[in-house]
Backbone as CSV, one residue per row, in Angstrom:
resi,resn,N_x,N_y,N_z,CA_x,CA_y,CA_z,C_x,C_y,C_z
1,MET,-37.985,114.911,173.146,-36.753,114.362,173.104,-36.987,113.295,172.244
2,GLN,-37.857,112.376,172.678,-37.877,111.209,171.639,-37.390,111.597,170.026
3,THR,-38.364,112.575,169.557,-37.733,112.737,168.108,-36.745,113.104,167.968
4,ASN,-35.474,113.376,168.864,-34.315,113.581,168.268,-33.591,112.183,168.357
5,SER,-34.440,111.433,169.172,-33.510,109.957,169.452,-33.904,109.348,167.882
6,ARG,-35.272,109.569,167.701,-35.774,108.890,166.458,-34.577,109.476,165.355
7,LEU,-34.281,110.426,165.312,-33.737,111.604,164.218,-32.693,110.938,163.958
8,PHE,-31.398,110.650,165.468,-30.492,109.792,165.041,-30.409,108.812,165.069
9,ASP,-31.582,108.062,165.006,-31.874,106.378,164.422,-31.697,106.047,162.910
10,ASP,-32.702,107.418,162.695,-32.895,107.125,160.980,-31.574,107.591,160.379
11,PHE,-30.697,108.319,161.095,-29.542,108.702,160.299,-28.553,108.146,160.152
12,ALA,-28.751,107.127,161.457,-27.703,105.869,161.718,-28.282,104.754,160.456
13,LYS,-29.412,104.982,160.684,-29.935,103.267,159.376,-28.891,104.349,158.378
14,LEU,-29.532,105.117,158.007,-28.985,105.856,156.712,-27.560,105.519,156.326
15,ALA,-26.777,106.114,157.151,-25.314,106.032,157.031,-25.210,104.692,157.332
16,SER,-25.733,103.484,157.928,-25.469,102.052,157.808,-25.677,101.840,156.764
17,GLY,-26.957,101.988,155.694,-27.437,101.562,154.461,-26.339,102.047,153.613
18,ALA,-26.203,103.193,153.615,-24.762,103.842,152.605,-23.588,103.187,152.634
19,LEU,-23.274,102.783,153.933,-21.854,102.278,154.191,-22.339,100.954,153.551
20,GLY,-23.120,99.931,153.236,-23.271,98.851,153.019,-23.697,98.807,151.318
21,THR,-24.297,100.191,150.683,-24.361,100.140,149.334,-22.362,100.522,148.799
22,ALA,-21.686,101.097,149.610,-20.416,101.274,149.344,-19.671,100.113,149.123
23,GLN,-20.001,99.166,150.015,-19.242,97.963,150.405,-19.498,96.948,149.613
24,GLY,-20.630,97.301,148.981,-21.056,96.086,147.875,-20.387,96.803,146.408
25,VAL,-20.388,98.094,146.012,-20.101,98.718,145.247,-18.953,98.397,144.755
26,LYS,-17.903,98.754,146.349,-16.488,97.940,145.895,-16.393,96.395,145.602
27,THR,-17.164,95.542,146.443,-17.063,94.374,145.845,-17.120,93.968,144.201
28,GLU,-18.049,94.466,143.847,-18.656,94.612,142.373,-17.373,95.322,141.355
29,LEU,-16.939,96.357,142.033,-15.873,96.736,141.106,-14.543,96.483,141.075
30,ASP,-14.050,95.388,142.484,-13.117,94.747,142.499,-13.314,93.071,141.326
31,ASN,-14.673,92.394,141.413,-14.639,91.593,140.877,-14.575,92.035,139.195
32,LEU,-15.327,93.211,138.855,-15.009,93.638,137.728,-13.471,93.952,137.095
33,VAL,-12.343,94.245,137.992,-11.371,94.711,137.472,-10.600,93.052,137.277
34,GLN,-10.994,92.824,138.240,-10.292,91.151,138.420,-10.755,89.945,137.261
35,GLN,-11.993,90.430,136.321,-12.042,90.038,135.620,-11.959,90.630,134.301
36,ARG,-11.577,91.939,133.902,-10.948,92.310,133.013,-9.584,92.150,132.859
37,LEU,-8.982,91.975,133.927,-7.016,92.041,134.421,-7.315,90.217,133.314
38,GLU,-8.160,89.226,134.208,-7.787,87.625,133.681,-7.925,87.776,131.897
39,ARG,-8.928,88.356,131.636,-9.241,89.048,130.081,-8.004,88.989,129.189
40,LEU,-7.532,90.320,129.691,-5.942,90.628,129.310,-5.226,89.869,129.131
41,MET,-4.818,89.047,130.312,-3.613,88.257,130.711,-3.990,86.976,129.713
42,THR,-5.300,86.595,129.292,-5.439,85.185,128.367,-5.022,86.036,126.992
43,SER,-5.854,87.430,126.912,-5.702,87.616,125.487,-4.297,87.610,125.040
44,MET,-3.261,87.970,126.125,-1.697,87.972,126.092,-1.192,87.024,125.812
45,ASP,-1.877,85.494,126.313,-1.250,84.056,126.105,-0.015,83.570,126.914
46,LEU,-0.134,84.611,127.934,1.006,84.152,129.167,1.058,82.931,129.390
47,VAL,1.924,82.117,129.290,1.800,81.073,130.599,1.776,80.893,131.868
48,PRO,0.946,79.931,132.353,0.440,79.515,133.839,2.082,79.713,134.545
49,ARG,1.806,79.782,135.925,3.095,79.676,136.306,3.618,78.201,136.855
50,ASP,2.678,77.100,136.845,2.914,75.950,137.181,3.702,75.614,135.883
51,GLU,3.219,75.569,134.514,3.671,75.491,133.189,5.681,76.109,133.322
52,PHE,5.441,76.806,133.519,6.815,77.874,133.585,7.998,77.098,134.876
53,ASP,7.152,76.921,135.962,8.002,76.042,137.000,8.713,74.935,136.349
54,ALA,7.397,74.003,135.637,7.974,72.623,134.888,8.836,73.068,134.026
55,ILE,9.091,74.127,133.033,9.699,73.782,131.854,11.315,74.903,132.837
56,LYS,11.175,75.180,134.046,12.502,76.279,134.276,13.247,75.275,134.915
57,ALA,12.560,73.940,135.382,12.963,72.650,136.006,13.954,71.427,135.109
58,MET,12.926,71.631,134.308,13.543,70.941,133.073,14.968,71.512,132.258
59,VAL,14.797,72.858,132.203,15.890,73.294,131.583,17.162,73.403,132.288
60,LEU,16.999,73.459,134.096,17.912,73.497,134.931,18.389,72.430,134.459
61,GLY,17.899,70.812,134.671,18.206,69.691,134.485,19.119,69.474,133.345
62,LEU,18.695,69.987,132.015,19.199,69.651,131.034,20.614,70.521,130.835
63,THR,20.822,71.522,131.654,21.760,72.026,131.874,22.901,71.775,132.345
64,ASP,22.593,70.844,133.586,23.292,70.050,134.346,23.895,68.811,133.351
65,THR,23.094,68.482,132.677,23.488,67.286,131.604,24.285,67.770,130.899
66,VAL,24.086,68.870,130.145,25.201,69.412,129.130,26.472,69.537,129.665
67,ASP,26.441,70.367,130.734,27.756,70.700,131.788,28.572,69.366,132.066
68,ALA,27.686,68.699,132.394,28.298,67.126,132.133,29.179,66.640,130.930
69,GLN,28.387,66.415,130.017,28.425,65.785,128.831,29.890,66.471,128.070
70,SER,29.593,68.225,128.188,31.095,69.137,128.308,32.441,68.588,128.660
71,GLU,31.869,68.224,129.916,33.200,67.396,130.524,33.725,65.921,130.248
72,LYS,32.857,65.537,130.064,33.308,64.036,129.189,33.884,64.116,127.776
73,ILE,33.457,65.229,127.318,33.994,65.645,125.538,35.508,66.042,126.112
74,ALA,35.810,66.941,127.125,37.022,67.753,127.055,38.118,66.700,127.446
75,ALA,37.482,65.722,128.138,38.380,64.615,128.869,38.599,63.633,127.875
76,LEU,38.018,63.505,127.178,38.245,62.553,125.965,38.844,63.054,124.664
77,GLU,38.639,64.332,124.186,39.477,65.008,123.857,40.814,64.683,124.056
78,LYS,41.649,65.349,125.334,42.384,65.734,126.005,43.340,63.815,125.777
79,GLN,42.418,62.408,126.019,42.765,61.839,125.916,43.233,61.269,124.077
80,LEU,42.490,61.903,123.527,42.850,61.377,122.048,44.120,62.451,121.752
81,LYS,44.429,63.516,121.974,45.583,64.660,122.248,46.710,63.873,122.373
82,THR,46.685,63.053,123.897,47.396,62.282,124.125,47.999,61.135,123.308
83,LYS,47.074,60.152,123.045,47.403,59.023,122.138,48.158,59.589,120.947
84,THR,47.574,60.497,120.243,48.167,60.922,118.740,49.267,61.573,118.911
85,ALA,49.907,62.508,120.315,50.975,62.697,120.362,51.955,61.751,121.103
86,THR,51.412,60.885,121.632,52.412,59.570,121.969,53.053,58.682,120.287
87,SER,51.581,58.255,119.422,51.832,57.589,118.585,52.751,58.048,117.703
88,LYS,52.244,59.503,117.346,53.329,60.533,116.402,54.959,60.165,116.985
89,ALA,55.188,60.642,118.194,56.532,60.118,118.713,57.464,58.907,118.746
90,GLY,56.651,57.725,118.431,56.871,56.487,118.818,57.722,55.936,117.617
91,PRO,58.481,55.227,117.469,59.457,55.006,116.438,58.985,54.313,114.826
92,LYS,59.310,55.036,113.852,58.568,54.871,112.606,59.120,53.971,112.046
93,SER,58.628,52.630,111.495,59.028,51.656,110.830,59.160,51.851,109.367
94,SER,60.512,52.097,108.622,60.534,52.004,107.018,60.657,50.688,106.366
95,LYS,60.460,49.781,106.743,60.526,48.212,106.263,59.704,48.262,104.934
96,LYS,60.296,47.746,104.089,59.380,47.822,103.035,59.330,46.106,102.543
97,THR,58.110,45.762,101.912,58.478,44.720,101.564,58.457,44.491,100.102
98,VAL,58.991,43.022,100.043,59.517,43.196,98.718,58.382,42.179,97.623
99,GLU,57.814,42.267,96.459,57.115,41.432,96.351,57.490,40.655,95.139
100,GLY,57.319,39.504,94.913,57.885,38.958,93.861,58.214,37.662,93.552
């Protein structure tokens, strides 16, 4: 009976060792895949996320500034048109000075 127990203990140790080895292989494979992906992304010259977020914030700020400037320009153009229209509609003087 003790030989059966010993046999099961040996099988348990063997299975435990195989499981540990498989887990080690999985870890090594994960590391290898991660390294390959990092190399691929580096060779593609991708932008890091923090730089992307910084540029995105700058663009959004500039968009707001451009919109505000466009509104100011539109208001100034409207004022210019009203001034031009008022000056054209005003009385024209036809006085001529005689030099002499």
